[in-house]
C-alpha positions as a Markdown table, in Angstrom:
| # | Residue | x | y | z |
|---|---|---|---|---|
| 1 | Unk | 67.6 | 98.4 | 73.3 |
| 2 | Unk | 64.3 | 96.8 | 74.3 |
| 3 | Unk | 63.9 | 93.2 | 75.4 |
| 4 | Unk | 62.9 | 91.8 | 72.0 |
| 5 | Unk | 66.0 | 93.4 | 70.3 |
| 6 | Unk | 68.3 | 92.1 | 73.0 |
| 7 | Unk | 66.9 | 88.6 | 72.9 |
| 8 | Unk | 67.0 | 88.3 | 69.1 |
| 9 | Unk | 70.6 | 89.8 | 69.0 |
| 10 | Unk | 71.7 | 87.2 | 71.6 |
| 11 | Unk | 70.3 | 84.4 | 69.6 |
| 12 | Unk | 72.1 | 85.6 | 66.5 |
| 13 | Unk | 75.3 | 86.1 | 68.4 |
| 14 | Unk | 75.3 | 82.5 | 69.5 |
| 15 | Unk | 74.6 | 81.4 | 65.9 |
| 16 | Unk | 77.5 | 83.6 | 64.7 |
| 17 | Unk | 79.9 | 81.9 | 67.0 |
| 18 | Unk | 79.0 | 78.5 | 65.7 |
| 19 | Unk | 79.0 | 79.7 | 62.1 |
| 20 | Unk | 82.5 | 81.1 | 62.6 |
| 21 | Unk | 83.7 | 77.7 | 63.8 |
| 22 | Unk | 82.1 | 76.0 | 60.9 |
| 23 | Unk | 83.6 | 78.4 | 58.4 |
| 24 | Unk | 87.0 | 78.0 | 59.9 |
| 25 | Unk | 86.6 | 74.2 | 59.6 |
| 26 | Unk | 85.7 | 74.4 | 56.0 |
| 27 | Unk | 88.4 | 76.9 | 55.2 |
| 28 | Unk | 91.0 | 74.4 | 56.5 |
| 29 | Unk | 90.2 | 71.8 | 53.8 |
| 30 | Unk | 92.1 | 71.2 | 50.7 |
| 31 | Unk | 89.5 | 70.4 | 48.0 |
| 32 | Unk | 92.0 | 68.1 | 46.2 |
| 33 | Unk | 92.2 | 65.8 | 49.2 |
| 34 | Unk | 88.5 | 65.7 | 50.1 |
| 35 | Unk | 87.4 | 62.9 | 47.7 |
| 36 | Unk | 90.5 | 60.8 | 48.6 |
| 37 | Unk | 89.8 | 61.0 | 52.3 |
| 38 | Unk | 86.1 | 60.4 | 52.0 |
| 39 | Unk | 86.6 | 57.3 | 49.9 |
| 40 | Unk | 89.3 | 55.9 | 52.0 |
| 41 | Unk | 88.8 | 52.4 | 53.6 |
| 42 | Unk | 89.5 | 53.8 | 57.0 |
| 43 | Unk | 86.9 | 56.5 | 56.9 |
| 44 | Unk | 84.3 | 54.0 | 55.5 |
| 45 | Unk | 85.1 | 51.6 | 58.4 |
| 46 | Unk | 84.8 | 54.3 | 61.0 |
| 47 | Unk | 81.5 | 55.5 | 59.6 |
| 48 | Unk | 80.0 | 52.0 | 59.4 |
| 49 | Unk | 81.2 | 51.1 | 62.9 |
| 50 | Unk | 79.8 | 54.3 | 64.4 |
| 51 | Unk | 76.4 | 53.8 | 62.8 |
| 52 | Unk | 76.2 | 50.2 | 63.8 |
| 53 | Unk | 77.2 | 50.9 | 67.4 |
| 54 | Unk | 74.9 | 54.0 | 67.7 |
| 55 | Unk | 71.9 | 52.2 | 66.3 |
| 56 | Unk | 72.3 | 49.2 | 68.6 |
| 57 | Unk | 73.0 | 51.3 | 71.7 |
| 58 | Unk | 70.0 | 53.5 | 70.9 |
| 59 | Unk | 67.7 | 50.5 | 70.4 |
| 60 | Unk | 68.8 | 49.0 | 73.8 |
| 61 | Unk | 68.3 | 52.4 | 75.5 |
| 62 | Unk | 64.8 | 52.8 | 74.1 |
| 63 | Unk | 63.7 | 49.3 | 75.0 |
| 64 | Unk | 64.6 | 50.1 | 78.6 |
| 65 | Unk | 63.7 | 53.8 | 78.6 |
| 66 | Unk | 60.1 | 53.4 | 77.7 |
| 67 | Unk | 59.0 | 51.2 | 80.6 |
| 68 | Unk | 61.5 | 52.9 | 83.0 |
| 69 | Unk | 60.2 | 56.4 | 82.0 |
| 70 | Unk | 56.6 | 55.2 | 82.4 |
| 71 | Unk | 57.4 | 53.8 | 85.9 |
| 72 | Unk | 59.0 | 57.1 | 87.0 |
| 73 | Unk | 56.2 | 59.2 | 85.6 |
| 74 | Unk | 53.1 | 57.2 | 86.6 |
| 75 | Unk | 53.9 | 54.7 | 89.3 |
| 76 | Unk | 54.8 | 55.0 | 93.0 |
| 77 | Unk | 57.2 | 52.4 | 94.3 |
| 78 | Unk | 59.8 | 51.9 | 97.0 |
| 79 | Unk | 63.1 | 53.5 | 96.1 |
| 80 | Unk | 61.7 | 55.7 | 93.3 |
| 81 | Unk | 63.5 | 58.8 | 94.6 |
| 82 | Unk | 66.8 | 57.0 | 94.6 |
| 83 | Unk | 66.3 | 55.6 | 91.1 |
| 84 | Unk | 65.3 | 59.1 | 89.8 |
| 85 | Unk | 68.4 | 60.7 | 91.4 |
| 86 | Unk | 70.9 | 58.1 | 90.3 |
| 87 | Unk | 69.7 | 58.3 | 86.7 |
| 88 | Unk | 71.3 | 61.8 | 86.7 |
| 89 | Unk | 74.8 | 60.4 | 87.4 |
| 90 | Unk | 75.7 | 59.9 | 83.7 |
| 91 | Unk | 74.8 | 63.5 | 83.1 |
| 92 | Unk | 76.9 | 64.7 | 86.0 |
| 93 | Unk | 80.2 | 62.9 | 85.6 |
| 94 | Unk | 82.3 | 63.1 | 82.5 |
| 95 | Unk | 82.3 | 60.3 | 79.9 |
| 96 | Unk | 86.0 | 59.7 | 80.6 |
| 97 | Unk | 85.2 | 59.1 | 84.3 |
| 98 | Unk | 82.3 | 56.9 | 83.3 |
| 99 | Unk | 84.6 | 54.8 | 81.1 |
| 100 | Unk | 87.2 | 54.6 | 84.0 |
| 101 | Unk | 84.4 | 53.3 | 86.2 |
| 102 | Unk | 83.6 | 50.6 | 83.6 |
| 103 | Unk | 87.2 | 49.5 | 83.5 |
| 104 | Unk | 87.4 | 49.3 | 87.3 |
| 105 | Unk | 84.2 | 47.3 | 87.4 |
| 106 | Unk | 85.4 | 44.8 | 84.8 |
| 107 | Unk | 88.5 | 44.2 | 87.0 |
| 108 | Unk | 86.3 | 43.2 | 89.9 |
| 109 | Unk | 85.2 | 39.6 | 90.5 |
| 110 | Unk | 81.6 | 40.5 | 89.4 |
| 111 | Unk | 83.0 | 42.1 | 86.2 |
| 112 | Unk | 85.2 | 39.1 | 85.4 |
| 113 | Unk | 82.3 | 36.7 | 85.9 |
| 114 | Unk | 80.1 | 38.9 | 83.7 |
| 115 | Unk | 82.6 | 38.8 | 80.9 |
| 116 | Unk | 83.1 | 35.1 | 81.3 |
| 117 | Unk | 79.4 | 34.5 | 80.7 |
| 118 | Unk | 78.6 | 37.2 | 78.1 |
| 119 | Unk | 82.0 | 37.7 | 76.5 |
| 120 | Unk | 84.7 | 40.4 | 76.7 |
| 121 | Unk | 83.7 | 44.1 | 76.6 |
| 122 | Unk | 87.2 | 45.6 | 76.9 |
| 123 | Unk | 88.7 | 46.5 | 73.5 |
| 124 | Unk | 85.7 | 45.0 | 71.7 |
| 125 | Unk | 82.7 | 46.2 | 69.7 |
| 126 | Unk | 80.4 | 45.2 | 72.5 |
| 127 | Unk | 82.4 | 47.6 | 74.7 |
| 128 | Unk | 81.6 | 50.5 | 72.3 |
| 129 | Unk | 77.9 | 49.7 | 72.4 |
| 130 | Unk | 78.0 | 49.4 | 76.2 |
| 131 | Unk | 79.8 | 52.7 | 76.6 |
| 132 | Unk | 77.4 | 54.5 | 74.3 |
| 133 | Unk | 74.4 | 52.9 | 76.0 |
| 134 | Unk | 75.5 | 53.7 | 79.5 |
| 135 | Unk | 76.4 | 57.3 | 78.8 |
| 136 | Unk | 73.0 | 57.9 | 77.0 |
| 137 | Unk | 70.5 | 55.8 | 78.9 |
| 138 | Unk | 69.9 | 58.2 | 81.8 |
| 139 | Unk | 69.2 | 61.1 | 79.4 |
| 140 | Unk | 66.9 | 58.8 | 77.3 |
| 141 | Unk | 64.9 | 57.8 | 80.4 |
| 142 | Unk | 64.6 | 61.4 | 81.4 |
| 143 | Unk | 63.3 | 62.5 | 78.0 |
| 144 | Unk | 60.8 | 59.6 | 77.9 |
| 145 | Unk | 59.6 | 60.4 | 81.4 |
| 146 | Unk | 59.1 | 64.0 | 80.4 |
| 147 | Unk | 56.9 | 62.8 | 77.5 |
| 148 | Unk | 54.7 | 60.7 | 79.8 |
| 149 | Unk | 54.5 | 63.5 | 82.3 |
| 150 | Unk | 52.9 | 65.6 | 79.6 |
| 151 | Unk | 50.1 | 63.1 | 79.0 |
| 152 | Unk | 47.2 | 63.2 | 81.6 |
| 153 | Unk | 46.8 | 60.0 | 83.5 |
| 154 | Unk | 43.0 | 60.3 | 83.2 |
| 155 | Unk | 43.1 | 58.9 | 79.7 |
| 156 | Unk | 44.3 | 55.6 | 81.0 |
| 157 | Unk | 41.8 | 55.7 | 83.9 |
| 158 | Unk | 39.0 | 56.2 | 81.4 |
| 159 | Unk | 40.3 | 53.3 | 79.2 |
| 160 | Unk | 40.4 | 51.0 | 82.3 |
| 161 | Unk | 36.9 | 52.1 | 83.3 |
| 162 | Unk | 35.7 | 50.8 | 79.9 |
| 163 | Unk | 37.2 | 47.4 | 80.6 |
| 164 | Unk | 40.8 | 47.7 | 79.4 |
| 165 | Unk | 43.6 | 46.2 | 81.4 |
| 166 | Unk | 46.4 | 48.5 | 82.5 |
| 167 | Unk | 48.6 | 47.1 | 79.8 |
| 168 | Unk | 45.9 | 47.5 | 77.2 |
| 169 | Unk | 45.3 | 51.1 | 78.4 |
| 170 | Unk | 49.0 | 51.8 | 78.1 |
| 171 | Unk | 49.5 | 50.3 | 74.6 |
| 172 | Unk | 46.3 | 51.7 | 73.0 |
| 173 | Unk | 46.0 | 55.1 | 74.7 |
| 174 | Unk | 49.2 | 56.4 | 76.3 |
| 175 | Unk | 51.8 | 54.9 | 74.0 |
| 176 | Unk | 50.3 | 56.3 | 70.7 |
| 177 | Unk | 50.0 | 59.7 | 72.4 |
| 178 | Unk | 53.7 | 59.5 | 73.5 |
| 179 | Unk | 54.9 | 58.4 | 70.1 |
| 180 | Unk | 56.3 | 61.8 | 69.0 |
| 181 | Unk | 58.2 | 62.3 | 72.3 |
| 182 | Unk | 59.6 | 58.7 | 72.1 |
| 183 | Unk | 60.8 | 59.2 | 68.5 |
| 184 | Unk | 62.4 | 62.5 | 69.5 |
| 185 | Unk | 64.1 | 60.8 | 72.4 |
| 186 | Unk | 65.4 | 58.1 | 70.1 |
| 187 | Unk | 66.8 | 60.6 | 67.6 |
| 188 | Unk | 68.6 | 62.7 | 70.2 |
| 189 | Unk | 69.9 | 59.5 | 71.8 |
| 190 | Unk | 71.2 | 58.3 | 68.5 |
| 191 | Unk | 73.0 | 61.6 | 67.8 |
| 192 | Unk | 74.5 | 61.5 | 71.3 |
| 193 | Unk | 75.7 | 57.9 | 70.8 |
| 194 | Unk | 77.2 | 58.8 | 67.5 |
| 195 | Unk | 79.3 | 61.6 | 69.1 |
| 196 | Unk | 80.3 | 59.7 | 72.2 |
| 197 | Unk | 84.1 | 59.6 | 72.7 |
| 198 | Unk | 85.4 | 59.5 | 76.3 |
| 199 | Unk | 83.8 | 56.3 | 77.7 |
| 200 | Unk | 84.3 | 54.6 | 74.3 |
| 201 | Unk | 88.0 | 55.4 | 74.3 |
| 202 | Unk | 88.4 | 54.2 | 77.9 |
| 203 | Unk | 86.7 | 50.9 | 77.5 |
| 204 | Unk | 87.3 | 50.0 | 73.8 |
| 205 | Unk | 90.6 | 51.8 | 73.2 |
| 206 | Unk | 91.6 | 54.0 | 70.3 |
| 207 | Unk | 92.8 | 51.3 | 67.9 |
| 208 | Unk | 92.7 | 52.1 | 64.1 |
| 209 | Unk | 90.4 | 49.8 | 62.1 |
| 210 | Unk | 89.1 | 48.0 | 65.3 |
| 211 | Unk | 87.5 | 50.4 | 67.7 |
| 212 | Unk | 87.8 | 53.5 | 65.5 |
| 213 | Unk | 84.5 | 55.2 | 65.7 |
| 214 | Unk | 84.2 | 58.6 | 64.1 |
| 215 | Unk | 85.0 | 60.6 | 67.3 |
| 216 | Unk | 88.0 | 58.3 | 68.0 |
| 217 | Unk | 89.2 | 58.6 | 64.4 |
| 218 | Unk | 89.1 | 62.4 | 65.0 |
| 219 | Unk | 91.3 | 62.0 | 68.1 |
| 220 | Unk | 93.7 | 59.7 | 66.2 |
| 221 | Unk | 94.0 | 62.1 | 63.3 |
| 222 | Unk | 94.6 | 65.0 | 65.7 |
| 223 | Unk | 97.5 | 63.0 | 67.2 |
| 224 | Unk | 99.1 | 62.6 | 63.8 |
| 225 | Unk | 98.5 | 66.2 | 62.9 |
| 226 | Unk | 96.1 | 65.3 | 60.0 |
| 227 | Unk | 94.1 | 68.4 | 60.3 |
| 228 | Unk | 92.2 | 68.0 | 56.9 |
| 229 | Unk | 91.2 | 64.4 | 57.7 |
| 230 | Unk | 90.0 | 65.5 | 61.2 |
| 231 | Unk | 88.0 | 68.4 | 59.6 |
| 232 | Unk | 86.3 | 66.1 | 57.2 |
| 233 | Unk | 85.3 | 63.7 | 60.0 |
| 234 | Unk | 83.9 | 66.5 | 62.1 |
| 235 | Unk | 81.9 | 67.7 | 59.1 |
| 236 | Unk | 80.5 | 64.1 | 58.6 |
| 237 | Unk | 79.5 | 64.0 | 62.3 |
| 238 | Unk | 77.9 | 67.4 | 62.0 |
| 239 | Unk | 76.1 | 66.4 | 58.8 |
| 240 | Unk | 74.6 | 63.2 | 60.3 |
| 241 | Unk | 73.7 | 65.0 | 63.6 |
| 242 | Unk | 72.0 | 68.0 | 61.8 |
| 243 | Unk | 70.2 | 65.6 | 59.4 |
| 244 | Unk | 68.7 | 63.7 | 62.3 |
| 245 | Unk | 67.6 | 66.9 | 64.0 |
| 246 | Unk | 66.1 | 68.3 | 60.8 |
| 247 | Unk | 64.2 | 65.1 | 60.1 |
| 248 | Unk | 62.9 | 65.1 | 63.7 |
| 249 | Unk | 61.8 | 68.7 | 63.4 |
| 250 | Unk | 60.1 | 68.1 | 60.0 |
| 251 | Unk | 58.3 | 65.1 | 61.3 |
| 252 | Unk | 57.1 | 66.8 | 64.4 |
| 253 | Unk | 56.0 | 69.8 | 62.5 |
| 254 | Unk | 54.0 | 67.6 | 60.1 |
| 255 | Unk | 52.4 | 65.9 | 63.0 |
| 256 | Unk | 51.4 | 69.1 | 64.7 |
| 257 | Unk | 50.2 | 70.6 | 61.4 |
């Protein structure tokens, strides 16, 4: 077997594993119950809650990731190496551990003061958004930084030499060139927020019709042995995630073409 055959076979083998899982998931469904579960108030609540939290968490992550990614890519400042290293922490520790860190923080004096001023995060919608944001922000900054790394700094230098301020050079030159990468980072961050479970369960709990995002609803249904309901929720998550990826790939392909 030559290199090409082995490489292609490996790719199809990985695909076959995922397809086998998907087929097993679909085979576990009872067609007579699908419509009833999909139209249930509980599933509608979980879907809307997940979408609202994921959109808000992604928005906050992107607002901070664009300037942070630019700073790490273009600028030299004291403590840059430390910042760059610590941004990897959410990617290293598990979401459950991250959620436990949040709970511990909110039991400290600083955490109590923060909640007094901003409102409670524990067992609240704001806690869901916070958990999704914190477990995603590091990855988002890293993706945006990679986008800026791929854009030569000389374009900004030329713009500045023609009389533009650094901010004008960034907004009129670098930012438009980075648009595709930034949109890609936003889409991936949204998909990751939508599927976040561990930190959300730790900080917001697993309470039906209150903090029941789609991943938490899957966990709750697993505990009650509702296999069909769990399978449908997984398919919904997959459908949303795959749709985001396909839209992203289509838009990027259109831009490149």
